[in-house]
GUKOLTI-514873 format. One record per residue (C-alpha): residue in three letters; residue number from 0; x, y, z negated. Coordinates in steps of 0.2 Angstrom, whole numbers. Layout:
REM residues N
+-----+-----+-------+-------+-------+
|   r |   k |     X |     Y |     Z |
+-----+-----+-------+-------+-------+
| ALA | NUM |     X |     Y |     Z |
...
+-----+-----+-------+-------+-------+
END
This chain:
REM residues 54
+-----+-----+-------+-------+-------+
|   r |   k |     X |     Y |     Z |
+-----+-----+-------+-------+-------+
| UNK |   0 |    60 |    86 |    44 |
| UNK |   1 |    45 |    78 |    52 |
| UNK |   2 |    51 |    61 |    47 |
| UNK |   3 |    48 |    66 |    29 |
| UNK |   4 |    32 |    76 |    32 |
| UNK |   5 |    22 |    62 |    41 |
| UNK |   6 |    24 |    49 |    28 |
| UNK |   7 |    20 |    61 |    14 |
| UNK |   8 |     4 |    66 |    23 |
| UNK |   9 |     0 |    47 |    26 |
| UNK |  10 |     3 |    43 |     7 |
| UNK |  11 |    -7 |    58 |     2 |
| UNK |  12 |   -22 |    53 |    13 |
| UNK |  13 |   -22 |    35 |     7 |
| UNK |  14 |   -22 |    42 |   -11 |
| UNK |  15 |   -36 |    54 |    -7 |
| UNK |  16 |   -47 |    41 |     1 |
| UNK |  17 |   -42 |    26 |    -9 |
| UNK |  18 |   -60 |    23 |   -15 |
| UNK |  19 |   -68 |    23 |     2 |
| UNK |  20 |   -54 |    12 |    10 |
| UNK |  21 |   -56 |    -1 |    -5 |
| UNK |  22 |   -75 |     0 |    -2 |
| UNK |  23 |   -74 |    -3 |    16 |
| UNK |  24 |   -62 |   -18 |    14 |
| UNK |  25 |   -74 |   -26 |     1 |
| UNK |  26 |   -89 |   -24 |    12 |
| UNK |  27 |   -80 |   -31 |    27 |
| UNK |  28 |   -70 |   -45 |    20 |
| UNK |  29 |   -77 |   -48 |     3 |
| UNK |  30 |   -60 |   -46 |    -5 |
| UNK |  31 |   -54 |   -34 |   -18 |
| UNK |  32 |   -40 |   -23 |   -10 |
| UNK |  33 |   -31 |   -20 |   -27 |
| UNK |  34 |   -26 |   -39 |   -28 |
| UNK |  35 |   -19 |   -38 |   -10 |
| UNK |  36 |    -9 |   -22 |   -14 |
| UNK |  37 |    -2 |   -29 |   -30 |
| UNK |  38 |     4 |   -45 |   -21 |
| UNK |  39 |    12 |   -35 |    -7 |
| UNK |  40 |    20 |   -23 |   -19 |
| UNK |  41 |    27 |   -38 |   -29 |
| UNK |  42 |    33 |   -46 |   -14 |
| UNK |  43 |    42 |   -31 |    -7 |
| UNK |  44 |    50 |   -28 |   -24 |
| UNK |  45 |    56 |   -45 |   -25 |
| UNK |  46 |    64 |   -44 |    -7 |
| UNK |  47 |    73 |   -28 |   -12 |
| UNK |  48 |    79 |   -35 |   -28 |
| UNK |  49 |    85 |   -51 |   -19 |
| UNK |  50 |    94 |   -40 |    -6 |
| UNK |  51 |   102 |   -29 |   -19 |
| UNK |  52 |   108 |   -44 |   -29 |
| UNK |  53 |   116 |   -54 |   -14 |
+-----+-----+-------+-------+-------+
END
């Protein structure tokens, strides 16, 4: 049961504090975090689809 609760709490906290996380990365590295998240999401989605296809 813990293996379901801990990821749910982590996702909830990321969603809750997304603006602060994004602002921190923008100030620290001068990069928009939204672009990085989109690229990572598309890459993971492509890998999953490729694994399901082959």
